[in-house]
Every structure is written in C-alpha cells, then in structure tokens.
C-alpha positions in Angstrom: 20.1 2.2 -5.5 16.6 3.5 -5.8 13.5 2.9 -4.0 9.7 2.7 -4.8 7.1 3.5 -2.3 3.4 1.5 -3.3 2.0 2.6 -0.4 1.9 6.8 0.3 -1.6 8.8 1.3 -0.1 12.1 0.2 -3.4 13.5 -0.3 -3.6 13.5 3.8 -4.6 16.7 5.3 -0.8 16.5 7.0 1.0 17.0 3.4 -0.8 19.7 2.6 1.3 23.0 3.1 4.3 21.3 2.4 3.9 18.6 -0.5 6.4 20.0 -2.2 9.3 19.7 0.3 7.9 15.8 1.2 8.7 15.0 -2.5 12.2 17.0 -2.7 13.1 15.2 0.5 11.6 11.5 -1.5 13.9 12.3 -4.5 16.9 13.3 -2.4 16.4 9.8 -0.7 16.3 8.4 -3.7 12.7 7.3 -3.5 11.9 7.7 -7.3 8.4 6.2 -8.0 5.5 6.6 -5.4 2.0 5.2 -5.5 -0.8 7.7 -3.7 -3.7 5.5 -2.0 -7.2 6.2 -2.9 -9.5 5.2 0.3 -13.1 6.7 -0.5 -14.6 9.0 -3.5 -13.3 12.3 -2.6 -9.5 10.9 -1.5 -9.4 8.7 -5.3 -10.0 11.8 -6.8 -7.6 13.8 -5.1 -5.1 10.7 -5.7 -5.5 11.0 -9.7 -5.1 14.9 -10.0 -1.9 14.8 -8.2 -0.5 11.6 -10.1 -2.0 13.8 -12.8 0.6 16.7 -12.1 3.9 14.2 -11.7 3.8 12.0 -14.5 6.5 8.9 -14.1 7.3 9.4 -10.5 3.1 9.5 -8.8 0.7 7.2 -9.6 -2.3 6.0 -8.1 -4.8 3.6 -6.9 -8.9 4.3 -6.5 -10.9 2.7 -4.0 -13.0 2.5 -0.8 -11.1 1.5 2.7 -13.0 -0.8 4.3 -13.8 2.0 7.3 -15.7 4.0 4.3 -17.6 1.1 2.7 -20.8 2.2 4.0 -19.8 5.6 1.9 -19.9 3.0 -1.7 -22.9 3.4 -4.1 -23.3 2.9 -7.5 -22.3 6.5 -8.4 -19.3 6.1 -6.8 -18.9 2.6 -8.6 -19.1 4.7 -11.8 -16.2 7.3 -10.3 -13.9 4.5 -9.5 -14.2 3.6 -13.7 -13.4 7.3 -14.7 -10.6 7.1 -12.5 -9.3 3.6 -13.5 -9.5 5.2 -17.6 -7.1 7.9 -16.7 -3.1 6.4 -17.1 -2.1 7.3 -13.8 -4.0 5.3 -11.9 -2.8 2.0 -11.9 -5.0 -0.2 -9.1 -8.5 -0.7 -7.7 -8.1 -0.3 -3.8 -8.0 0.3 -0.8 -10.4 -2.6 -0.3 -10.4 -5.5 2.2 -11.7 -6.0 5.4 -11.0 -4.0 9.0 -12.8 -5.8 11.5 -10.6 -3.7 14.0 -12.8 -1.0 14.7 -16.0 -2.0 12.1 -16.2 1.9 11.3 -18.4 0.0 8.4 -21.0 -2.9 9.4 -18.6 -5.9 8.5 -21.8 -7.1 6.0 -21.1 -4.0 4.3 -17.9 -4.4 4.3 -17.7 -7.4 2.6 -20.3 -6.3 -0.1 -18.2 -3.4 -1.0 -14.8 -5.8 -1.3 -16.4 -8.0 -3.2 -17.5 -5.4 -6.0 -14.3 -4.3 -5.6 -12.9 -7.4 -6.5 -15.4 -7.9 -9.4 -14.2 -4.5 -10.8 -10.7 -5.1 -10.7 -11.3 -8.7 -12.7 -13.4 -6.9 -15.3 -11.0 -3.8 -16.1 -8.3 -5.7 -15.4 -6.3 -4.1 -12.8 -4.2 -5.3 -10.0 -5.7 -5.1 -6.2 -4.7 -2.7 -3.0 -5.6 -5.1 -0.5 -6.4 -4.2 3.4 -7.0 -6.4 6.2 -6.9 -5.8 10.3 -8.3 -8.5 12.7 -10.4 -10.5 9.3 -7.8 -13.0 7.6 -9.9 -15.6 7.7 -12.8 -14.2 5.9 -10.5 -11.7 3.8 -9.2 -15.1 2.5 -12.1 -17.0 1.9 -13.0 -14.2 -0.3 -10.0 -13.7 -2.1 -9.7 -17.4 -2.9 -13.1 -17.1 -4.0 -12.1 -14.6 -6.7 -8.8 -15.0 -7.3 -8.8 -16.7 -10.7 -10.2 -13.5 -12.0 -7.9 -11.5 -10.9 -4.7 -10.2 -12.8 -3.0 -9.6 -9.2 -3.2 -8.3 -6.0 -0.9 -7.4 -3.1 -1.7 -7.9 0.8 -0.7 -4.0 1.6 1.1 -3.0 5.3 1.2 -6.3 5.9 1.7 -6.8 10.1 1.4 -10.8 10.7 3.2 -13.1 10.9 4.6 -16.6 8.8 1.6 -18.1 9.3 -0.5 -15.3 7.2 1.8 -14.7 5.3 1.7 -18.5 3.8 -1.8 -17.8 3.1 -1.5 -15.1 1.3 1.3 -16.3 -0.6 -0.4 -19.4 -1.3 -3.2 -17.3 -3.4 -0.6 -15.7 -5.2 -0.5 -12.5 -4.0 2.4 -9.5 -3.7 3.2 -8.5 -0.3 3.8 -5.0 1.1 6.2 -4.3 4.4 6.1 -1.2 5.9 7.9 0.1 9.1 6.2 -1.6 11.6 9.0 -4.2 10.9 10.9 -1.5 13.0 8.8 -1.4 15.7 10.5 -4.1 18.6 7.1 -4.0 20.4 4.8 -5.0 17.8 7.3 -6.6 14.8 8.3 -9.3 16.2 5.8 -11.4 14.1 6.6 -9.8 10.9 10.3 -10.0 11.4 10.0 -13.5 11.3 7.7 -13.6 8.1 9.9 -11.5 6.1 12.3 -14.1 6.0 9.8 -16.1 4.0 8.4 -13.9 1.1 9.9 -15.0 -2.0 11.9 -11.9 -3.6 8.9 -11.9 -6.3 6.5 -11.1 -4.3 8.0 -8.8 -1.7 7.0 -4.7 -2.2 8.0 -2.3 0.4 5.9 0.9 1.2 5.6 3.9 4.2 1.9 4.4 4.3 2.8 7.5 5.2 1.8 9.4 7.1 0.7 7.1 9.6 3.2 4.4 10.8 6.6 6.5 11.2 9.2 4.2 12.3 9.5 3.6 16.0 13.3 3.6 15.5 13.4 7.2 13.8 14.1 10.2 15.4 12.8 12.7 13.0 15.1 15.4 13.7 17.9 13.3 12.8 16.2 12.1 9.6 15.8 15.7 8.6 11.9 16.0 8.8 9.9 18.3 10.4 9.6 17.3 14.2 6.3 19.0 15.2 4.1 16.5 13.9 6.0 13.2 13.9 5.1 12.5 10.4 5.9 9.6 8.2 7.6 10.4 4.7 8.1 8.4 1.6 12.3 9.8 2.4 12.0 7.0 5.2 11.6 4.1 2.4 15.4 3.4 2.7 15.3 3.2 6.4 12.7 0.8 6.4 14.0 -1.0 3.2 17.6 -1.5 5.6 15.2 -2.6 8.1 13.9 -5.6 5.6 17.0 -6.6 4.0 18.3 -7.3 7.8 15.3 -9.4 8.7 14.8 -11.2 6.0 18.8 -12.0 5.6 19.4 -10.0 2.2 21.4 -7.6 0.6 20.0 -4.1 1.0 21.1 -3.3 -3.0 19.5 -6.1 -3.8 16.2 -5.5 -2.2 16.2 -2.2 -3.2 16.6 -3.0 -6.7 14.2 -6.4 -6.4 11.8 -4.5 -5.0 11.7 -2.2 -7.3 11.2 -4.4 -10.5 8.2 -6.2 -8.5 6.5 -2.8 -8.3 6.8 -2.1 -11.9 5.8 -4.9 -12.8 2.9 -5.6 -10.5 1.3 -1.9 -11.3 2.6 -2.3 -15.4 4.6 0.8 -15.2 8.0 1.7 -16.7 
C-alpha cells in the first residue's frame, strides 16, 4: 500500500535541521511521493531546488499564497514562469483567497488570484488552490476561468458537503488533510468526504501544519518537542478518510495515488 502527499511544506524552517529524517520516516510509512507547496517567490524557488534533488519522489508547485499576495509583482510572475519550465514544477499555486485574516487586502488577493489562473491556463498547468472564509467569491472567480484551466484542486479542504458539491460542480479535485481527525472542528468534513467521488479525492498532510489531533507524536515515532506534522502521518489521515467515506483503506490509497499522478501528470 503506497501513499502520495499532495501538500507538504517541506521548505518550512521547522524541517531545516532534520529533513533527511523526515524523508526517511515518510519512506518507511510508504509515502512514495510528495508535492512541496510554493507559497511565495522565495519558497517556490526553494521548493523547486529541493524537488530537483529527489527526482521521482519530490515535486513542487510555484505560486503565492493569498497571505503573500501583496508581494506579487511583474518580476515575481517572471520567476514563476521560469520555475514552471522546470520538470519538477507541476502546478501553479498555492493561490486563492483567504479572508480570515486578510494579511493581504482582499482586492489585492483577488487580482493576484486571477493572474495565477491566467498563468496556469496559458502554461497548461493545474492550479493548487486555497480558500478560507471566501467561498462565494472564490467560486465566482474559479467559475469565470474554469473553461480555460486544465485542472484544479481545492487543497486542504475543511468545509462541508455543500461547499464540496460546489467545487465538484466546477470539476475541481479536493485534497483532505488531518483536519478530518479533529472531533471538534472536523464534523462537517467527515460528512463531506462521503460525497467526494474517488476520481476527485486526494490526501495530504499540509505539514508542518495540522498535526492530527488524535496522534501522539511519541507513539508515532516523531520528535516530540515541536508537535510538527510530517508526511509519515499521511497513512493515519488516509485511514480516517477511508473510515468516514465508507471505503476500504487499501482502495483509497490506490485510487488517491492514481488520481494524484494523473492530476499532476507524473509517473
């Protein structure tokens, strides 16, 4: 049984000292491929460089998280174009809208989001999408560009059946994280996963964030001091997704990996 983590922030500073160990633990947990998320110019460059050191195992995306939208410029777009020409870079993003904290003004987020979608359509690359507290406007913008996009995934989906249906109606894939393991916040997501078709579902950790609430790091063989999420916990997340969607875990591992490889166009 093999797993693919479609969203791993492996360039995060918490992985700096022991990345080798993180990758070893992922390998031991049968996480065979990981996709490193690019969140701004610097992190996208670092993600591509790291992926290039592990061909066939690591890939990356290139984009600006909505928190970082204010940093986006014409020069940044040129960097994204250069990165997208590299074989390791398989999607544009992370991009989208986040009205929860508005680290970048909403109007700036929307403009940069649209520019990412235009770039993805031009380059014929899928988009790696982020949305928080902006569902209606997010759907409106994606719908306006959907016919031009080759594909898209609503990464780190945390909402309920209604929002899932909206994304599926747009032909988007959906990525599910360890949020589903949280008995306090994950109830809507637990209901939603049963409605996500196999051909649209992928799994991810979004590490180092979103350590599953029901995981004891020590028992999981992880460094205890920082309670950091890792790709090695993806099978744990996968088992929860299988449980709440009423699927066999081996089938889920197989189909989600097939969907990921098809979506990102990798072997």
